[in-house]
C-alpha positions as CSV (number, residue, x, y, z in Angstrom):
1,A,-17.0,10.4,-13.0
2,A,-13.5,11.6,-11.5
3,F,-15.2,10.7,-7.3
4,S,-17.1,7.6,-7.8
5,K,-13.6,6.3,-10.0
6,A,-11.7,7.2,-7.2
7,L,-14.8,5.1,-4.8
8,M,-13.7,2.7,-6.6
9,M,-9.6,2.8,-6.8
10,K,-7.8,0.6,-4.2
11,I,-4.1,0.6,-3.4
12,P,-2.7,-2.4,-5.5
13,P,-1.2,-5.0,-3.7
14,I,2.7,-4.5,-3.0
15,S,4.9,-7.0,-1.8
16,L,8.2,-6.4,-3.0
17,S,12.1,-7.6,-2.8
18,V,14.5,-5.0,-3.5
19,D,18.1,-5.8,-3.3
20,D,18.7,-6.6,0.6
21,V,14.9,-5.3,2.1
22,L,11.3,-6.5,1.5
23,I,8.5,-4.5,1.0
24,A,5.1,-5.0,2.2
25,P,2.2,-3.7,4.2
26,L,2.3,-3.3,7.9
27,Q,1.0,-5.7,10.2
28,A,-0.4,-5.3,13.6
29,D,2.9,-6.8,15.6
30,D,4.6,-4.2,13.9
31,A,3.3,-1.2,16.1
32,P,6.5,-1.6,18.5
33,E,9.1,-1.0,15.5
34,L,6.7,1.4,14.0
35,A,6.7,3.6,16.9
36,A,10.8,3.3,17.6
37,I,11.3,4.4,15.0
38,T,9.4,7.2,14.6
39,D,11.3,10.2,16.6
40,A,10.5,13.8,16.7
41,S,13.1,14.0,13.0
42,V,10.0,11.8,11.5
43,T,7.2,13.5,13.7
44,Q,8.5,17.2,12.7
45,R,8.2,16.4,9.0
46,I,5.0,14.4,8.3
47,D,1.7,16.6,9.7
48,F,-0.5,13.3,10.0
49,L,1.5,12.5,13.0
50,P,1.3,13.3,16.5
51,A,5.2,15.1,18.0
52,E,5.5,12.1,20.9
53,F,4.5,9.1,18.1
54,G,4.5,6.0,20.8
55,L,3.0,2.6,20.5
56,A,-0.8,3.5,20.8
57,D,-0.1,5.7,17.8
58,A,1.3,3.3,16.1
59,Q,-1.2,0.7,17.0
60,L,-3.8,3.2,15.6
61,L,-2.1,3.9,12.3
62,I,-1.4,0.2,11.4
63,A,-5.2,-0.4,12.7
64,Q,-6.2,2.8,10.5
65,M,-5.5,1.2,7.3
66,T,-8.0,0.3,4.7
67,D,-7.8,-0.8,0.6
68,Q,-7.2,3.1,0.2
69,N,-4.2,3.8,3.0
70,V,-1.8,0.8,3.3
71,H,1.4,2.1,5.0
72,H,4.6,-0.7,4.5
73,A,7.0,-1.9,6.3
74,V,10.7,-1.8,4.5
75,R,12.5,-4.5,6.4
76,Q,15.7,-5.6,6.1
77,K,16.1,-9.9,4.7
78,S,18.7,-10.9,7.1
79,D,17.1,-10.4,10.2
80,G,13.6,-8.9,9.9
81,K,14.6,-5.0,11.1
82,L,12.3,-2.6,10.4
83,L,13.8,0.2,9.0
84,G,11.1,2.8,7.0
85,V,8.0,2.8,5.6
86,I,6.4,4.1,2.6
87,G,3.0,5.2,2.4
88,V,0.6,4.6,-0.6
89,H,-3.2,6.7,-0.2
90,V,-5.7,7.3,-2.8
91,R,-5.8,10.7,-2.6
92,H,-9.1,12.6,-4.2
93,G,-8.3,15.9,-6.3
94,A,-9.3,18.2,-8.3
95,D,-7.8,16.4,-12.0
96,G,-9.1,13.3,-10.8
97,P,-7.7,10.1,-8.8
98,A,-4.3,9.4,-7.8
99,F,-2.1,7.3,-5.7
100,E,-0.4,9.4,-3.1
101,T,2.7,8.3,-1.9
102,G,5.4,9.2,1.7
103,Y,8.0,7.7,3.7
104,W,10.1,7.6,6.7
105,F,12.9,5.8,7.4
106,A,14.4,5.2,10.7
107,A,17.4,7.7,11.3
108,E,20.5,4.5,11.0
109,A,19.2,3.7,7.8
110,R,19.2,7.4,6.4
111,G,21.8,8.0,4.4
112,R,22.7,4.9,1.9
113,G,20.4,5.7,-0.9
114,L,17.5,2.7,0.7
115,A,14.8,5.4,0.4
116,G,15.3,6.1,-3.4
117,R,15.6,2.9,-4.0
118,C,12.5,1.7,-1.9
119,V,10.3,4.6,-2.7
120,S,11.4,3.9,-6.6
121,A,10.2,0.3,-6.1
122,V,7.2,1.2,-5.0
123,V,5.9,3.7,-7.9
124,R,6.8,1.7,-10.2
125,H,5.1,-1.5,-9.8
126,L,2.1,1.3,-8.6
127,V,2.6,2.4,-12.6
128,G,3.1,-1.2,-13.6
129,V,0.0,-2.6,-12.3
130,A,-2.5,0.6,-12.4
131,A,-1.5,1.8,-16.2
132,G,-2.7,5.4,-16.4
133,C,-2.9,6.2,-12.8
134,A,-0.7,9.4,-11.6
135,V,1.3,9.3,-8.9
136,V,2.0,11.9,-7.1
137,A,4.1,13.3,-3.4
138,E,3.7,16.0,-1.7
139,C,6.7,17.8,-0.3
140,A,8.4,21.1,1.5
141,P,11.1,22.6,-0.4
142,A,12.9,23.2,2.0
143,N,13.1,19.7,3.2
144,R,16.3,19.5,0.4
145,R,17.6,16.0,1.0
146,S,13.2,14.9,0.1
147,W,13.3,17.0,-2.7
148,A,16.4,16.3,-4.2
149,L,15.7,12.1,-3.9
150,L,12.0,12.3,-5.1
151,H,13.4,14.5,-8.0
152,R,16.4,11.9,-8.6
153,I,13.7,8.9,-8.8
154,G,11.6,11.5,-11.6
155,F,8.9,13.0,-9.8
156,Q,8.6,16.5,-11.5
157,S,7.4,19.4,-9.3
158,L,3.8,20.5,-10.8
159,G,4.4,24.4,-9.3
160,V,1.6,24.2,-7.5
161,N,0.7,24.3,-3.5
162,G,0.2,20.4,-2.4
163,Q,-2.5,20.3,0.4
164,R,-0.1,20.4,3.6
165,T,0.5,23.7,4.7
166,G,4.1,24.6,3.0
167,R,4.3,21.5,0.2
168,R,4.4,21.4,-3.1
169,L,2.8,18.8,-5.4
170,L,4.8,16.6,-7.3
171,Q,3.7,14.0,-9.5
172,W,6.0,11.5,-11.7
173,A,7.2,11.2,-14.9
174,G,9.3,8.6,-15.5
175,V,13.3,9.0,-14.4
176,A,15.1,11.8,-16.3
177,G,17.2,10.7,-19.1
178,Q,15.9,7.3,-19.2
179,R,15.9,5.6,-22.6
180,I,13.7,3.6,-24.8
181,D,15.2,1.5,-27.5
182,V,12.7,1.0,-30.1
183,C,13.5,-1.8,-32.6
């Protein structure tokens, strides 16, 4: 039953505005900018990307998107410049289907809190439109900045290895310390 549910799961449409950026699915004409921001600092951490990521690789990544595998552009509102990518994928795990998220940002866009705000917005959107569905991420604990970012926005380690070598599985549980008042 879980497998058939996973086959039926689709990534909900995502088109968000967060502060000074827009988040929407990558399009074919985004390939040159995608290739330009996907340097070795990205490819050395993301196992499904080739070490030398060029235009053809960017075109292929975009062309292979499906309703279960969508990469979203994070673009600056003012000039449309591509700042990063947030992927959302249907994950077929032992505990049933879930949405898995991952991300990378251009070197010049890092260190501004942008990734945290944008990934958090995407995750909150997913749990808002697909109530009851888990959202997970895999991260290498040695990638301290990303590990800290995921915890800051509400992910908790499940204490198990991820599907990718050297990574641990985390699941979104909401923002730590978040209060909900009921009256």
